C-alpha positions as CSV (number, residue, x, y, z in Angstrom):
1,M,21.9,0.2,-15.1
2,A,22.2,3.5,-13.9
3,T,21.1,5.2,-10.5
4,L,18.5,7.6,-11.4
5,T,19.3,11.3,-9.1
6,V,15.8,12.2,-7.1
7,Q,15.0,15.7,-7.8
8,T,12.6,17.4,-5.4
9,Y,10.0,19.8,-6.1
10,D,7.9,22.6,-4.2
11,E,4.9,24.5,-4.8
12,S,6.9,26.9,-6.8
13,G,7.9,24.3,-9.2
14,T,11.2,23.0,-10.2
15,D,12.8,22.3,-13.7
16,L,12.9,18.7,-14.2
17,T,16.6,17.1,-15.8
18,L,15.4,14.0,-17.8
19,S,17.6,11.1,-18.2
20,S,17.7,8.4,-21.0
21,A,16.5,5.6,-19.9
22,T,18.8,2.9,-19.7
23,G,19.0,-0.3,-21.8
24,G,19.4,-2.4,-18.5
25,G,17.0,-0.7,-17.2
26,D,17.6,2.0,-13.8
27,Q,16.9,2.3,-10.5
28,F,16.7,5.0,-7.6
29,A,16.9,5.4,-3.7
30,N,13.4,5.0,-2.3
31,S,12.0,6.9,0.9
32,G,8.2,6.1,-0.4
33,R,7.7,9.4,-1.4
34,E,9.9,9.5,-4.9
35,S,7.5,9.1,-8.1
36,L,8.6,8.3,-11.9
37,I,7.7,10.6,-14.9
38,I,8.4,9.3,-18.1
39,V,8.6,10.9,-21.4
40,N,8.4,9.0,-24.6
41,N,9.2,10.4,-28.1
42,D,9.8,7.6,-30.1
43,A,6.8,6.4,-32.7
44,S,5.8,3.2,-30.8
45,S,4.5,3.3,-27.2
46,K,6.8,1.6,-24.3
47,T,6.3,0.0,-21.1
48,V,8.0,0.8,-18.0
49,T,7.7,-1.5,-14.9
50,I,8.7,-1.3,-11.3
51,A,9.3,-4.8,-9.7
52,A,7.4,-5.6,-6.4
53,Q,10.5,-7.1,-4.3
54,T,7.7,-8.9,-2.3
55,T,4.1,-9.8,-3.1
56,S,3.0,-10.0,0.6
57,F,3.6,-8.5,3.8
58,E,1.8,-7.6,7.1
59,D,1.1,-3.7,7.4
60,T,0.1,-2.4,10.3
61,D,-2.6,-0.6,8.9
62,F,-4.2,-3.0,6.8
63,G,-3.5,-6.0,7.8
64,N,-2.2,-8.5,4.6
65,A,-0.9,-6.3,1.8
66,V,-0.8,-7.8,-1.5
67,K,1.8,-6.1,-4.3
68,Q,2.6,-6.6,-7.5
69,D,4.5,-5.3,-10.1
70,Q,3.5,-2.0,-11.0
71,S,3.3,-1.3,-15.0
72,V,2.3,1.7,-17.1
73,T,2.1,1.8,-21.1
74,V,3.5,5.1,-22.1
75,S,1.7,6.4,-25.9
76,A,4.0,7.5,-28.7
77,S,5.4,10.7,-30.2
78,G,5.5,12.9,-26.7
79,G,3.5,10.6,-24.0
80,V,4.1,11.4,-20.9
81,A,2.9,9.2,-17.5
82,K,4.2,9.1,-14.0
83,I,4.2,6.2,-11.7
84,G,4.5,5.9,-8.2
85,P,5.0,7.0,-5.1
86,F,6.3,3.4,-4.0
87,S,5.6,1.7,-0.9
88,K,9.0,0.8,0.5
89,R,8.2,-2.4,2.0
90,A,6.9,-3.8,-1.4
91,F,9.6,-2.2,-3.8
92,N,12.8,-1.5,-2.3
93,D,15.5,-4.0,-2.9
94,G,18.1,-4.8,-0.4
95,S,19.8,-1.7,-1.2
96,G,16.6,0.7,-0.6
97,N,16.1,0.8,-4.2
98,V,13.4,0.6,-6.8
99,Q,13.9,-1.1,-9.9
100,I,12.7,-0.4,-13.3
101,T,12.7,-2.0,-16.5
102,Y,11.8,-0.8,-20.1
103,S,10.2,-2.4,-22.9
104,A,12.7,-0.6,-25.1
105,V,14.4,2.6,-24.6
106,T,14.7,4.9,-27.9
107,S,13.6,8.2,-27.5
108,L,12.5,7.4,-23.9
109,E,13.3,9.4,-20.6
110,V,12.7,9.5,-17.1
111,A,13.1,12.0,-14.0
112,V,12.5,11.0,-10.3
113,V,11.1,13.3,-8.0
114,R,10.0,14.2,-5.0
115,E,8.0,16.7,-3.1
116,A,10.1,19.1,-0.7
């Protein structure tokens, strides 16, 4: 498992650095403003899953909230997807990280971004 570096961007844009997805999954530090960008250059689609760490919690604004794992299927041959941002209460593990798994990692690249 690799820890992905959070990259910031603003209205002037940024050139993102993509990292190869890791077979055992990846993680990143989450402040609640991060999103995951996924690029799939393989001939097969891939499913990317963000693990919910708690499925039920009390939200001061909305009462009881229910969260599930978040998954996105990224189409083959240059498919691009964005998933997030992620609630800290629902998706942060005990170390403040979000956990990512992949159905396969061949030709799959990822980047974590946060608006500055």
